[in-house]
C-alpha positions in Angstrom: 270.8 86.1 67.2 269.7 83.3 69.6 272.4 84.3 72.1 271.4 88.0 72.0 267.7 87.1 72.4 268.4 84.8 75.3 270.4 87.5 77.1 267.6 90.1 76.6 264.7 87.6 77.4 266.1 85.4 80.1 269.0 87.1 81.7 267.5 90.6 82.2 264.2 91.8 83.5 264.3 95.2 81.8 265.9 96.4 78.6 266.3 100.1 77.9 265.6 101.6 74.5 267.1 105.0 73.6 265.6 107.1 70.9 265.9 110.7 69.7 263.2 113.1 70.8 263.6 116.2 68.7 267.2 117.0 69.3 267.5 115.3 72.7 268.0 111.6 73.7 265.2 109.8 75.4 265.5 106.5 77.2 262.8 104.2 78.6 262.4 100.7 79.9 261.0 98.0 77.6 259.6 94.6 78.5 260.2 91.2 76.9 261.4 91.0 73.3 260.0 88.4 71.0 262.0 86.1 68.7 260.3 85.3 65.4 261.8 84.1 62.1 265.3 84.6 63.6 264.6 88.3 64.2 264.2 90.1 67.5 261.1 92.2 67.9 260.4 95.0 70.4 256.9 96.1 71.0 255.3 99.4 71.8 251.8 100.9 71.6 251.2 102.8 68.4 250.1 105.9 70.3 253.1 106.2 72.5 255.8 108.9 72.0 258.5 106.2 71.5 256.6 104.8 68.5 256.4 108.3 67.0 260.1 108.9 67.7 261.1 105.7 66.0 259.0 106.6 63.0 260.9 109.8 62.7 264.4 108.4 63.4 264.7 104.6 63.6 268.3 104.7 64.9 268.1 103.4 68.5 270.3 101.9 71.2 269.1 99.0 73.3 271.0 98.4 76.5 270.6 95.7 79.1 272.5 94.4 82.2 272.3 91.0 83.9 274.2 92.0 87.1 277.5 90.8 85.5 277.4 91.6 81.8 276.3 94.5 79.6 274.9 94.4 76.1 274.6 97.5 73.9 272.9 97.1 70.6 273.0 100.1 68.2 270.6 99.3 65.4 267.8 100.6 63.2 264.3 99.4 64.0 262.1 98.5 61.1 258.3 98.8 61.5 257.0 95.3 60.7 253.4 95.8 62.0 251.9 94.6 58.7 253.6 91.2 59.0 250.6 89.1 59.9 252.7 86.0 60.8 254.9 88.0 63.2 251.9 89.7 64.7 250.2 86.4 65.4 253.4 85.1 67.0 253.6 88.2 69.2 249.9 88.1 70.1 250.2 84.4 71.0 252.8 85.4 73.6 251.3 88.7 74.7 247.5 89.1 74.3 247.8 92.8 74.9 249.9 93.1 71.7 246.8 93.3 69.4 247.3 97.1 69.4 251.1 97.0 69.4 253.5 98.3 66.8 256.2 95.7 66.0 259.7 96.7 65.3 262.5 94.4 64.1 265.9 95.2 65.7 
C-alpha cells in the first residue's frame, strides 16, 4: 500500500479517476490522495457529479503516470465519510476537506 500511495502522492501531479455516468464512462483529474490507517483515500465534494456516480456504482479505475511508469488501479471505492478519525486526518492535511466525501480505494 505504501508503494502505491508514494507513487500516487509523490511521483505524479495528477491522478485520473474513471467512473460510470449512466451508461458512459467519465474520467476526471483528482488531486492528492491521503494515506490513513494503511488505506488510500480519495476526496471529492459531496455535491459533485463524481460523488453521485460513485454512490450509484463504486467500481472505478484510477490511472496515473510519472513520465516513465503507469499505474492502473481497478477498485471499488467505499464511502468512509462517517469515519471521524479518517476525516480529522484528511482535514489536518487539507482544510478545505471539511465538506469532502471520503472514499477508500
